[in-house]
C-alpha positions in Angstrom: 0.0 0.0 0.0 1.4 3.5 -1.0 1.3 6.0 1.6 1.1 9.8 0.7 2.4 12.6 2.8 0.4 15.0 4.9 1.2 18.6 4.2 0.6 21.4 6.7 -0.3 24.3 4.4 0.0 27.9 5.8 -1.6 30.7 3.8 -1.0 34.3 4.7 -2.6 37.6 3.7 -1.0 38.1 0.3 -2.4 38.0 -3.2 -2.9 34.4 -4.5 -4.2 33.0 -1.2 -7.7 33.2 -2.6 -6.5 30.5 -5.2 -4.8 27.9 -2.8 -7.8 25.6 -2.9 -8.1 25.4 -6.7 -4.4 25.6 -7.5 -2.6 23.8 -4.6 -4.9 22.0 -2.2 -7.1 20.2 -4.8 -4.2 19.2 -7.0 -2.4 17.7 -4.0 -5.5 15.9 -2.7 -6.1 14.5 -6.2 -2.7 12.9 -6.0 -3.5 11.3 -2.7 -2.1 13.8 -0.3 -3.8 14.9 2.9 -3.7 18.7 3.4 -4.2 20.4 6.7 -4.8 24.1 6.2 -3.9 26.9 8.7 -4.4 30.5 7.8 -3.1 33.8 9.4 -5.9 36.0 10.7 -5.9 38.1 7.6 -5.9 35.3 5.1 -8.7 33.6 7.3 -10.8 36.8 7.1 -10.3 37.1 3.4 -11.3 33.5 2.5 -14.1 33.5 5.0 -15.6 36.4 3.1 -15.1 34.6 -0.2 -16.8 31.4 1.1 -13.3 29.5 0.6 -13.1 28.2 4.2 -16.1 25.8 3.8 -14.8 24.8 0.3 -11.3 24.0 1.8 -12.9 22.0 4.5 -14.9 20.1 2.1 -11.9 19.4 -0.1 -9.6 18.3 2.8 -12.1 16.8 5.1 -10.3 18.8 7.9 -11.2 22.0 9.6 -9.3 25.1 8.6 -7.4 26.6 11.6 -7.1 30.3 12.1 -7.2 30.5 15.8 -5.3 28.5 18.5 -7.1 25.8 20.3 -8.3 25.9 23.8 -6.1 24.5 26.6 -6.5 20.7 26.8 -8.3 20.6 23.4 -6.9 18.0 20.9 -5.4 19.3 17.7 -7.9 19.0 14.9 -5.0 18.4 12.4 -3.0 15.2 12.0 0.8 15.1 12.4 2.3 16.6 9.2 5.2 15.4 7.1 6.1 19.0 6.2 5.0 22.6 5.9 4.5 24.9 3.0 3.9 28.5 3.5 2.2 29.7 0.4 1.8 32.5 -0.2 4.1 34.1 2.5 3.6 37.8 2.8 6.6 39.9 3.7 5.2 40.2 7.3 5.1 36.3 7.5 8.5 36.0 6.2 9.9 38.5 8.7 8.3 37.0 11.5 9.3 33.4 10.6 12.8 34.7 10.2 12.9 36.2 13.6 11.0 33.5 15.5 7.8 35.6 16.1 4.9 33.2 16.5 2.0 35.6 17.3 -0.7 33.6 15.6 -1.6 30.0 15.0 -0.2 29.8 11.5 3.2 31.1 12.6 3.3 29.1 15.7 3.0 25.8 13.7 5.9 26.7 11.4 8.1 28.3 13.9 7.9 25.0 15.8 9.1 23.2 12.7 12.0 25.5 11.8 15.3 23.8 12.6 13.7 20.3 13.0 15.6 18.1 10.8 12.8 15.7 10.1 10.1 18.4 9.2 10.8 20.1 5.9 9.5 23.6 5.3 9.0 25.1 1.9 8.2 29.0 1.7 7.1 31.0 -1.3 7.5 34.7 -0.4 4.9 36.7 -2.4 6.6 40.1 -2.2 7.3 43.0 -4.4 10.5 44.9 -5.1 10.0 47.5 -2.2 9.7 44.7 0.3 12.9 43.2 -1.0 14.8 46.6 -0.8 14.2 46.9 2.9 17.4 46.6 4.8 16.3 43.7 6.9 14.9 41.6 3.9 18.3 39.9 3.0 18.7 38.9 6.6 15.3 37.4 6.8 16.0 35.3 3.7 19.4 34.2 4.9 18.0 33.2 8.4 15.4 31.1 6.8 17.9 29.3 4.5 20.1 28.8 7.6 17.2 27.2 9.3 16.9 24.8 6.4 13.9 26.3 4.8 13.4 25.6 1.1 12.7 28.9 -0.5 11.0 29.3 -3.8 12.4 32.8 -4.4 14.3 34.7 -7.2 14.0 36.4 -10.4 13.8 33.1 -12.4 10.6 32.1 -10.1 8.9 35.3 -9.3 10.5 38.5 -10.8 9.9 41.4 -8.4 7.8 44.4 -9.5 7.2 47.7 -7.9 4.1 47.8 -5.8 0.8 47.9 -7.6 2.5 47.5 -11.1 1.6 43.8 -11.8 -2.0 43.3 -10.6 -3.7 40.1 -11.3 -0.3 38.3 -11.8 -0.6 34.5 -11.3 1.6 32.9 -8.7 3.9 30.2 -10.2 1.7 27.5 -9.1 3.3 24.5 -10.9 6.8 25.5 -9.5 5.2 25.6 -6.0 3.6 22.2 -6.4 6.8 20.7 -7.7 8.9 22.1 -4.9 6.4 20.7 -2.3 6.2 17.3 -3.9 10.0 17.1 -4.2 10.8 18.2 -0.7 8.0 16.8 1.4 7.8 12.9 1.7 6.5 10.6 4.3 
């Protein structure tokens, strides 16, 4: 019997999060993967307003997490084989790189960073202004040092100035390929 990985998918409040079900969750589920979705508060609000939370839950068979569980409450998600943070806003990247776990989504990934047996894939969905910030290079370097597989660079996601490339599709195939190649059970 073939076993498929369980992915912990974290989505943050960046463009493209509204497509994670159609472009990432459904294709992985169709391949036999189990996907446990956790969203940052902003992403959770956006997807709730779009009616995507319910659709994600129907697709995965698991609740979508946005808030922390109560003390003593069991986790509604199974143990994962790895995490993917897609899309990762500049804020999420900065917090992960500096260990700030101030919401459920960041807490789950921060716990995995540095763990040798839990791979983490991150797609920073940022623009040129974010990347020019003096702290940005340090954030990227910190994540690489922690063993994070970054899908980042001009060959993957050419950076544009803010609001100059509206409606631009994320590199979904490259994201799926990186997840499949780095997360196994």
